[in-house]
MARSE-198002 format. One record per residue (C-alpha): x, y, z; residue in three letters; residue number from 1. Coordinates in nm, 2 decimals, m for minus. Layout:
[[X; Y; Z]; 'ALA'; NUM]
...
//
This chain:
[[0.00; 0.00; 0.00]; 'MET'; 1]
[[0.28; 0.24; 0.09]; 'LYS'; 2]
[[0.46; 0.16; m0.24]; 'LYS'; 3]
[[0.14; 0.24; m0.43]; 'PHE'; 4]
[[0.09; 0.57; m0.26]; 'LEU'; 5]
[[0.46; 0.66; m0.32]; 'SER'; 6]
[[0.42; 0.58; m0.69]; 'LEU'; 7]
[[0.10; 0.78; m0.72]; 'LEU'; 8]
[[0.27; 1.08; m0.56]; 'CYS'; 9]
[[0.56; 1.05; m0.80]; 'MET'; 10]
[[0.33; 1.04; m1.10]; 'ILE'; 11]
[[0.14; 1.34; m0.97]; 'THR'; 12]
[[0.46; 1.54; m0.93]; 'CYS'; 13]
[[0.58; 1.44; m1.28]; 'VAL'; 14]
[[0.25; 1.56; m1.44]; 'PHE'; 15]
[[0.26; 1.88; m1.23]; 'GLY'; 16]
[[0.61; 1.96; m1.35]; 'LEU'; 17]
[[0.51; 1.88; m1.71]; 'THR'; 18]
[[0.21; 2.11; m1.68]; 'ALA'; 19]
[[0.43; 2.39; m1.54]; 'CYS'; 20]
[[0.69; 2.36; m1.81]; 'GLY'; 21]
[[0.45; 2.34; m2.10]; 'SER'; 22]
[[0.40; 2.65; m2.32]; 'THR'; 23]
[[0.08; 2.78; m2.46]; 'VAL'; 24]
[[0.02; 2.66; m2.82]; 'GLU'; 25]
[[m0.13; 2.92; m3.05]; 'TYR'; 26]
[[m0.30; 2.85; m3.38]; 'THR'; 27]
[[m0.15; 2.99; m3.70]; 'GLN'; 28]
[[m0.42; 3.26; m3.71]; 'TYR'; 29]
[[m0.33; 3.37; m3.35]; 'GLU'; 30]
[[0.04; 3.37; m3.43]; 'GLN'; 31]
[[m0.02; 3.59; m3.73]; 'ASP'; 32]
[[m0.22; 3.84; m3.52]; 'LYS'; 33]
[[0.06; 3.84; m3.26]; 'MET'; 34]
[[0.32; 3.91; m3.52]; 'GLU'; 35]
[[0.11; 4.20; m3.66]; 'THR'; 36]
[[0.07; 4.34; m3.31]; 'ALA'; 37]
[[0.44; 4.31; m3.24]; 'LYS'; 38]
[[0.53; 4.49; m3.56]; 'GLN'; 39]
[[0.28; 4.77; m3.50]; 'LEU'; 40]
[[0.40; 4.82; m3.14]; 'ALA'; 41]
[[0.77; 4.82; m3.22]; 'ALA'; 42]
[[0.77; 5.01; m3.55]; 'THR'; 43]
[[0.47; 5.23; m3.53]; 'VAL'; 44]
[[0.32; 5.29; m3.18]; 'VAL'; 45]
[[0.63; 5.33; m2.96]; 'VAL'; 46]
[[0.82; 5.55; m3.21]; 'PRO'; 47]
[[0.52; 5.76; m3.27]; 'SER'; 48]
[[0.50; 5.87; m2.91]; 'PHE'; 49]
[[0.84; 6.02; m2.94]; 'GLU'; 50]
[[0.69; 6.29; m3.17]; 'ASP'; 51]
[[0.48; 6.41; m2.87]; 'PHE'; 52]
[[0.80; 6.53; m2.70]; 'LYS'; 53]
[[0.71; 6.84; m2.90]; 'ASP'; 54]
[[0.48; 7.03; m2.66]; 'GLU'; 55]
[[0.31; 7.21; m2.95]; 'SER'; 56]
[[0.20; 6.88; m3.11]; 'LEU'; 57]
[[0.08; 6.75; m2.77]; 'GLN'; 58]
[[m0.12; 7.07; m2.72]; 'ALA'; 59]
[[m0.27; 7.04; m3.06]; 'GLN'; 60]
[[m0.39; 6.69; m3.00]; 'TYR'; 61]
[[m0.54; 6.79; m2.66]; 'GLN'; 62]
[[m0.77; 7.03; m2.84]; 'GLU'; 63]
[[m0.91; 6.74; m3.05]; 'TYR'; 64]
[[m1.21; 6.53; m2.96]; 'THR'; 65]
[[m1.17; 6.16; m2.91]; 'ALA'; 66]
[[m1.31; 6.10; m3.26]; 'GLU'; 67]
[[m1.08; 6.35; m3.42]; 'GLU'; 68]
[[m0.78; 6.19; m3.25]; 'VAL'; 69]
[[m0.88; 5.85; m3.37]; 'ALA'; 70]
[[m0.92; 5.98; m3.73]; 'TYR'; 71]
[[m0.59; 6.16; m3.72]; 'THR'; 72]
[[m0.40; 5.85; m3.59]; 'VAL'; 73]
[[m0.56; 5.64; m3.86]; 'LYS'; 74]
[[m0.45; 5.89; m4.13]; 'GLN'; 75]
[[m0.10; 5.96; m4.00]; 'VAL'; 76]
[[0.01; 5.62; m3.86]; 'TRP'; 77]
[[m0.24; 5.39; m4.02]; 'GLY'; 78]
[[m0.37; 5.21; m3.71]; 'ILE'; 79]
[[m0.71; 5.18; m3.56]; 'GLU'; 80]
[[m0.72; 5.34; m3.21]; 'ALA'; 81]
[[m0.95; 5.47; m2.95]; 'ASP'; 82]
[[m0.89; 5.84; m2.92]; 'GLY'; 83]
[[m0.92; 5.87; m2.55]; 'TYR'; 84]
[[m0.69; 5.57; m2.49]; 'ALA'; 85]
[[m0.43; 5.71; m2.73]; 'PHE'; 86]
[[m0.41; 6.05; m2.55]; 'MET'; 87]
[[m0.39; 5.87; m2.21]; 'THR'; 88]
[[m0.09; 5.67; m2.35]; 'ALA'; 89]
[[0.07; 5.99; m2.47]; 'VAL'; 90]
[[0.06; 6.13; m2.12]; 'GLU'; 91]
[[0.22; 5.81; m1.98]; 'SER'; 92]
[[0.50; 5.81; m2.24]; 'PHE'; 93]
[[0.58; 6.18; m2.21]; 'THR'; 94]
[[0.60; 6.17; m1.83]; 'SER'; 95]
[[0.83; 5.86; m1.85]; 'SER'; 96]
[[1.06; 6.03; m2.10]; 'TYR'; 97]
[[1.16; 6.28; m1.83]; 'GLU'; 98]
[[1.29; 5.98; m1.63]; 'GLU'; 99]
[[1.45; 5.76; m1.89]; 'ILE'; 100]
[[1.58; 6.04; m2.11]; 'GLY'; 101]
[[1.61; 6.00; m2.49]; 'ASP'; 102]
[[1.52; 5.67; m2.65]; 'VAL'; 103]
[[1.85; 5.50; m2.77]; 'VAL'; 104]
[[1.71; 5.18; m2.92]; 'SER'; 105]
[[1.40; 4.96; m2.92]; 'ILE'; 106]
[[1.45; 4.59; m2.85]; 'GLY'; 107]
[[1.28; 4.28; m2.98]; 'GLU'; 108]
[[0.91; 4.27; m2.87]; 'PRO'; 109]
[[0.73; 3.97; m2.72]; 'THR'; 110]
[[0.35; 3.91; m2.73]; 'ALA'; 111]
[[0.09; 3.69; m2.57]; 'GLU'; 112]
[[m0.29; 3.66; m2.59]; 'ILE'; 113]
[[m0.50; 3.72; m2.29]; 'ASP'; 114]
[[m0.86; 3.64; m2.38]; 'ASP'; 115]
[[m0.98; 3.93; m2.59]; 'LYS'; 116]
[[m0.65; 4.12; m2.58]; 'GLN'; 117]
[[m0.30; 4.09; m2.73]; 'ILE'; 118]
[[m0.04; 4.22; m2.49]; 'ILE'; 119]
[[0.29; 4.33; m2.65]; 'VAL'; 120]
[[0.60; 4.41; m2.43]; 'LEU'; 121]
[[0.87; 4.62; m2.60]; 'VAL'; 122]
[[1.21; 4.68; m2.43]; 'PRO'; 123]
[[1.32; 5.04; m2.46]; 'VAL'; 124]
[[1.68; 5.15; m2.39]; 'GLN'; 125]
[[1.70; 5.51; m2.27]; 'GLY'; 126]
[[1.99; 5.74; m2.22]; 'SER'; 127]
[[1.93; 5.76; m1.84]; 'ASN'; 128]
[[1.73; 5.44; m1.77]; 'LYS'; 129]
[[1.58; 5.15; m1.95]; 'ASN'; 130]
[[1.21; 5.09; m1.97]; 'ALA'; 131]
[[0.95; 4.86; m2.10]; 'GLU'; 132]
[[0.66; 4.96; m2.31]; 'ALA'; 133]
[[0.33; 4.77; m2.27]; 'GLU'; 134]
[[0.10; 4.80; m2.58]; 'VAL'; 135]
[[m0.24; 4.64; m2.58]; 'ILE'; 136]
[[m0.44; 4.56; m2.90]; 'PHE'; 137]
[[m0.78; 4.40; m2.95]; 'SER'; 138]
[[m0.76; 4.03; m3.02]; 'ASN'; 139]
[[m0.95; 4.03; m3.35]; 'ASP'; 140]
[[m0.90; 4.09; m3.72]; 'TYR'; 141]
[[m0.87; 4.47; m3.68]; 'PHE'; 142]
[[m0.59; 4.46; m3.41]; 'THR'; 143]
[[m0.72; 4.79; m3.27]; 'LYS'; 144]
[[m0.50; 4.99; m3.03]; 'PHE'; 145]
[[m0.65; 4.99; m2.69]; 'GLU'; 146]
[[m0.39; 5.12; m2.45]; 'SER'; 147]
[[m0.02; 5.17; m2.39]; 'ALA'; 148]
[[0.22; 5.27; m2.11]; 'SER'; 149]
[[0.59; 5.32; m2.07]; 'LEU'; 150]
[[0.72; 5.17; m1.74]; 'ASN'; 151]
[[1.08; 5.27; m1.63]; 'PRO'; 152]
[[1.28; 4.98; m1.49]; 'GLU'; 153]
[[1.39; 5.01; m1.13]; 'ALA'; 154]
[[1.76; 5.02; m1.09]; 'THR'; 155]
[[1.95; 4.88; m0.79]; 'MET'; 156]
[[1.98; 5.23; m0.65]; 'GLY'; 157]
[[1.60; 5.28; m0.68]; 'ASP'; 158]
[[1.54; 4.94; m0.51]; 'LEU'; 159]
[[1.78; 5.03; m0.23]; 'MET'; 160]
[[1.63; 5.37; m0.18]; 'SER'; 161]
[[1.28; 5.22; m0.17]; 'LYS'; 162]
[[1.39; 4.96; 0.08]; 'ALA'; 163]
[[1.56; 5.22; 0.30]; 'ALA'; 164]
[[1.25; 5.44; 0.29]; 'LEU'; 165]
[[1.03; 5.14; 0.38]; 'ASN'; 166]
[[1.26; 5.05; 0.67]; 'THR'; 167]
[[1.27; 5.41; 0.79]; 'LEU'; 168]
[[0.89; 5.44; 0.78]; 'ILE'; 169]
[[0.85; 5.11; 0.96]; 'GLY'; 170]
[[1.10; 5.19; 1.23]; 'MET'; 171]
[[0.96; 5.54; 1.27]; 'GLY'; 172]
[[0.61; 5.40; 1.31]; 'THR'; 173]
[[0.74; 5.16; 1.58]; 'VAL'; 174]
[[0.92; 5.44; 1.77]; 'PHE'; 175]
[[0.61; 5.67; 1.75]; 'VAL'; 176]
[[0.39; 5.39; 1.89]; 'VAL'; 177]
[[0.64; 5.32; 2.17]; 'LEU'; 178]
[[0.66; 5.69; 2.26]; 'ILE'; 179]
[[0.28; 5.71; 2.28]; 'LEU'; 180]
[[0.27; 5.40; 2.50]; 'ILE'; 181]
[[0.53; 5.55; 2.73]; 'CYS'; 182]
[[0.33; 5.87; 2.76]; 'LEU'; 183]
[[0.01; 5.68; 2.83]; 'ILE'; 184]
[[0.19; 5.48; 3.10]; 'ILE'; 185]
[[0.34; 5.80; 3.26]; 'SER'; 186]
[[m0.01; 5.94; 3.28]; 'CYS'; 187]
[[m0.11; 5.66; 3.51]; 'PHE'; 188]
[[0.08; 5.82; 3.79]; 'ALA'; 189]
[[m0.15; 6.13; 3.77]; 'LEU'; 190]
[[m0.46; 5.92; 3.83]; 'ILE'; 191]
[[m0.42; 5.88; 4.21]; 'PRO'; 192]
[[m0.34; 6.25; 4.24]; 'LYS'; 193]
[[m0.66; 6.34; 4.05]; 'ILE'; 194]
[[m0.86; 6.10; 4.27]; 'GLN'; 195]
[[m0.71; 6.25; 4.59]; 'ALA'; 196]
[[m0.79; 6.61; 4.46]; 'ALA'; 197]
[[m1.15; 6.51; 4.40]; 'PHE'; 198]
[[m1.17; 6.34; 4.74]; 'SER'; 199]
[[m1.05; 6.65; 4.92]; 'LYS'; 200]
[[m1.30; 6.86; 4.73]; 'LYS'; 201]
[[m1.58; 6.63; 4.82]; 'ASN'; 202]
[[m1.47; 6.63; 5.19]; 'LYS'; 203]
[[m1.47; 7.01; 5.19]; 'LYS'; 204]
[[m1.81; 7.02; 5.04]; 'GLU'; 205]
[[m1.94; 6.77; 5.30]; 'ASP'; 206]
[[m1.78; 6.98; 5.58]; 'THR'; 207]
[[m1.95; 7.29; 5.45]; 'LYS'; 208]
[[m2.28; 7.11; 5.43]; 'THR'; 209]
[[m2.25; 6.97; 5.78]; 'THR'; 210]
[[m2.17; 7.32; 5.92]; 'GLY'; 211]
[[m2.47; 7.47; 5.75]; 'VAL'; 212]
[[m2.69; 7.20; 5.88]; 'ASP'; 213]
[[m2.56; 7.24; 6.24]; 'ASN'; 214]
[[m2.61; 7.62; 6.22]; 'ALA'; 215]
[[m2.97; 7.57; 6.10]; 'VAL'; 216]
[[m3.04; 7.32; 6.37]; 'ALA'; 217]
[[m2.90; 7.56; 6.64]; 'GLN'; 218]
[[m3.12; 7.84; 6.51]; 'ILE'; 219]
[[m3.43; 7.63; 6.51]; 'VAL'; 220]
[[m3.36; 7.51; 6.87]; 'VAL'; 221]
[[m3.29; 7.87; 6.98]; 'GLN'; 222]
[[m3.62; 7.99; 6.82]; 'GLU'; 223]
[[m3.81; 7.71; 6.99]; 'GLU'; 224]
[[m3.65; 7.79; 7.33]; 'ALA'; 225]
[[m3.74; 8.16; 7.28]; 'ASN'; 226]
[[m4.10; 8.07; 7.19]; 'GLU'; 227]
[[m4.13; 7.85; 7.51]; 'GLU'; 228]
[[m3.98; 8.14; 7.72]; 'ALA'; 229]
[[m4.23; 8.38; 7.57]; 'ASP'; 230]
[[m4.52; 8.15; 7.65]; 'ASP'; 231]
[[m4.41; 8.11; 8.01]; 'LEU'; 232]
[[m4.39; 8.48; 8.06]; 'GLU'; 233]
[[m4.73; 8.52; 7.91]; 'LEU'; 234]
[[m4.88; 8.26; 8.14]; 'VAL'; 235]
[[m4.73; 8.43; 8.44]; 'ALA'; 236]
[[m4.87; 8.77; 8.34]; 'VAL'; 237]
[[m5.22; 8.62; 8.28]; 'ILE'; 238]
[[m5.21; 8.43; 8.61]; 'ALA'; 239]
[[m5.11; 8.75; 8.80]; 'ALA'; 240]
[[m5.40; 8.94; 8.63]; 'ALA'; 241]
[[m5.65; 8.67; 8.73]; 'ILE'; 242]
[[m5.52; 8.66; 9.09]; 'ALA'; 243]
[[m5.55; 9.04; 9.11]; 'ALA'; 244]
[[m5.91; 9.04; 8.98]; 'SER'; 245]
[[m6.01; 8.77; 9.23]; 'GLU'; 246]
[[m5.85; 8.96; 9.52]; 'GLY'; 247]
[[m5.60; 8.67; 9.59]; 'ALA'; 248]
[[m5.25; 8.74; 9.70]; 'THR'; 249]
[[m5.10; 8.45; 9.51]; 'SER'; 250]
[[m5.16; 8.22; 9.20]; 'THR'; 251]
[[m5.14; 7.89; 9.40]; 'ASP'; 252]
[[m5.52; 7.84; 9.40]; 'GLY'; 253]
[[m5.55; 7.80; 9.02]; 'PHE'; 254]
[[m5.35; 7.68; 8.72]; 'VAL'; 255]
[[m5.35; 7.82; 8.36]; 'VAL'; 256]
[[m5.37; 7.51; 8.13]; 'ARG'; 257]
[[m5.41; 7.67; 7.79]; 'SER'; 258]
[[m5.40; 8.00; 7.62]; 'ILE'; 259]
[[m5.62; 8.08; 7.32]; 'ARG'; 260]
[[m5.62; 8.39; 7.11]; 'LYS'; 261]
[[m5.97; 8.55; 7.05]; 'VAL'; 262]
[[m6.03; 8.79; 6.77]; 'ARG'; 263]
[[m6.18; 9.12; 6.87]; 'CYS'; 264]
[[m6.48; 9.23; 6.67]; 'ARG'; 265]
//
């Protein structure tokens, strides 16, 4: 059983390697279309964009409509093109020329078919830097130009600069986060102080409230005592008046139990 499984795994690996190493087989018609696309890209499309280094020509085309651009490209270069896509490609090429410099030579193009498109890659040697032009045509009888871009190749210096920048950004982010964490931790020491300050404030407010309550209570007790004293004095005066009216010499023979106010009419 183990030998069978080992054999099956070996066969699977062999077929996998065969599939990975196999190339796409194109029909003769597809090969003809790819050859036409490669010739158009290397001999017509890429060289034609060099003309647009002239800013006056570029400004002239920018005033055209998409239909007018397509008609002019057909008349001048003999290719079918979408006007809007052509002007977008002009912008890509002219911006890249500033980086790669003058075009020294155009290399041998390669092409492949991707569903409804034919993608052509054209090596471009520049005076400052090399680049690769990607030109896309429609995968049909008309081989219509759909888009193009000029992509400068990254040199070792560019790669090192990019790697150093990424490293700097990463380390900077880490240090910033660490500093923020340290600041947050240092703020923890202020929390007990803030709590103590609030506690003192609450105690002071409680003390003030207690003092006010005590003062109010004392005032109420004093007022009640004054009222009782006033009542006793009034009782004594009334008792003396009654004793005098009766001809008694003292108030021992009677007791005043209540006092009631009577309204005079």
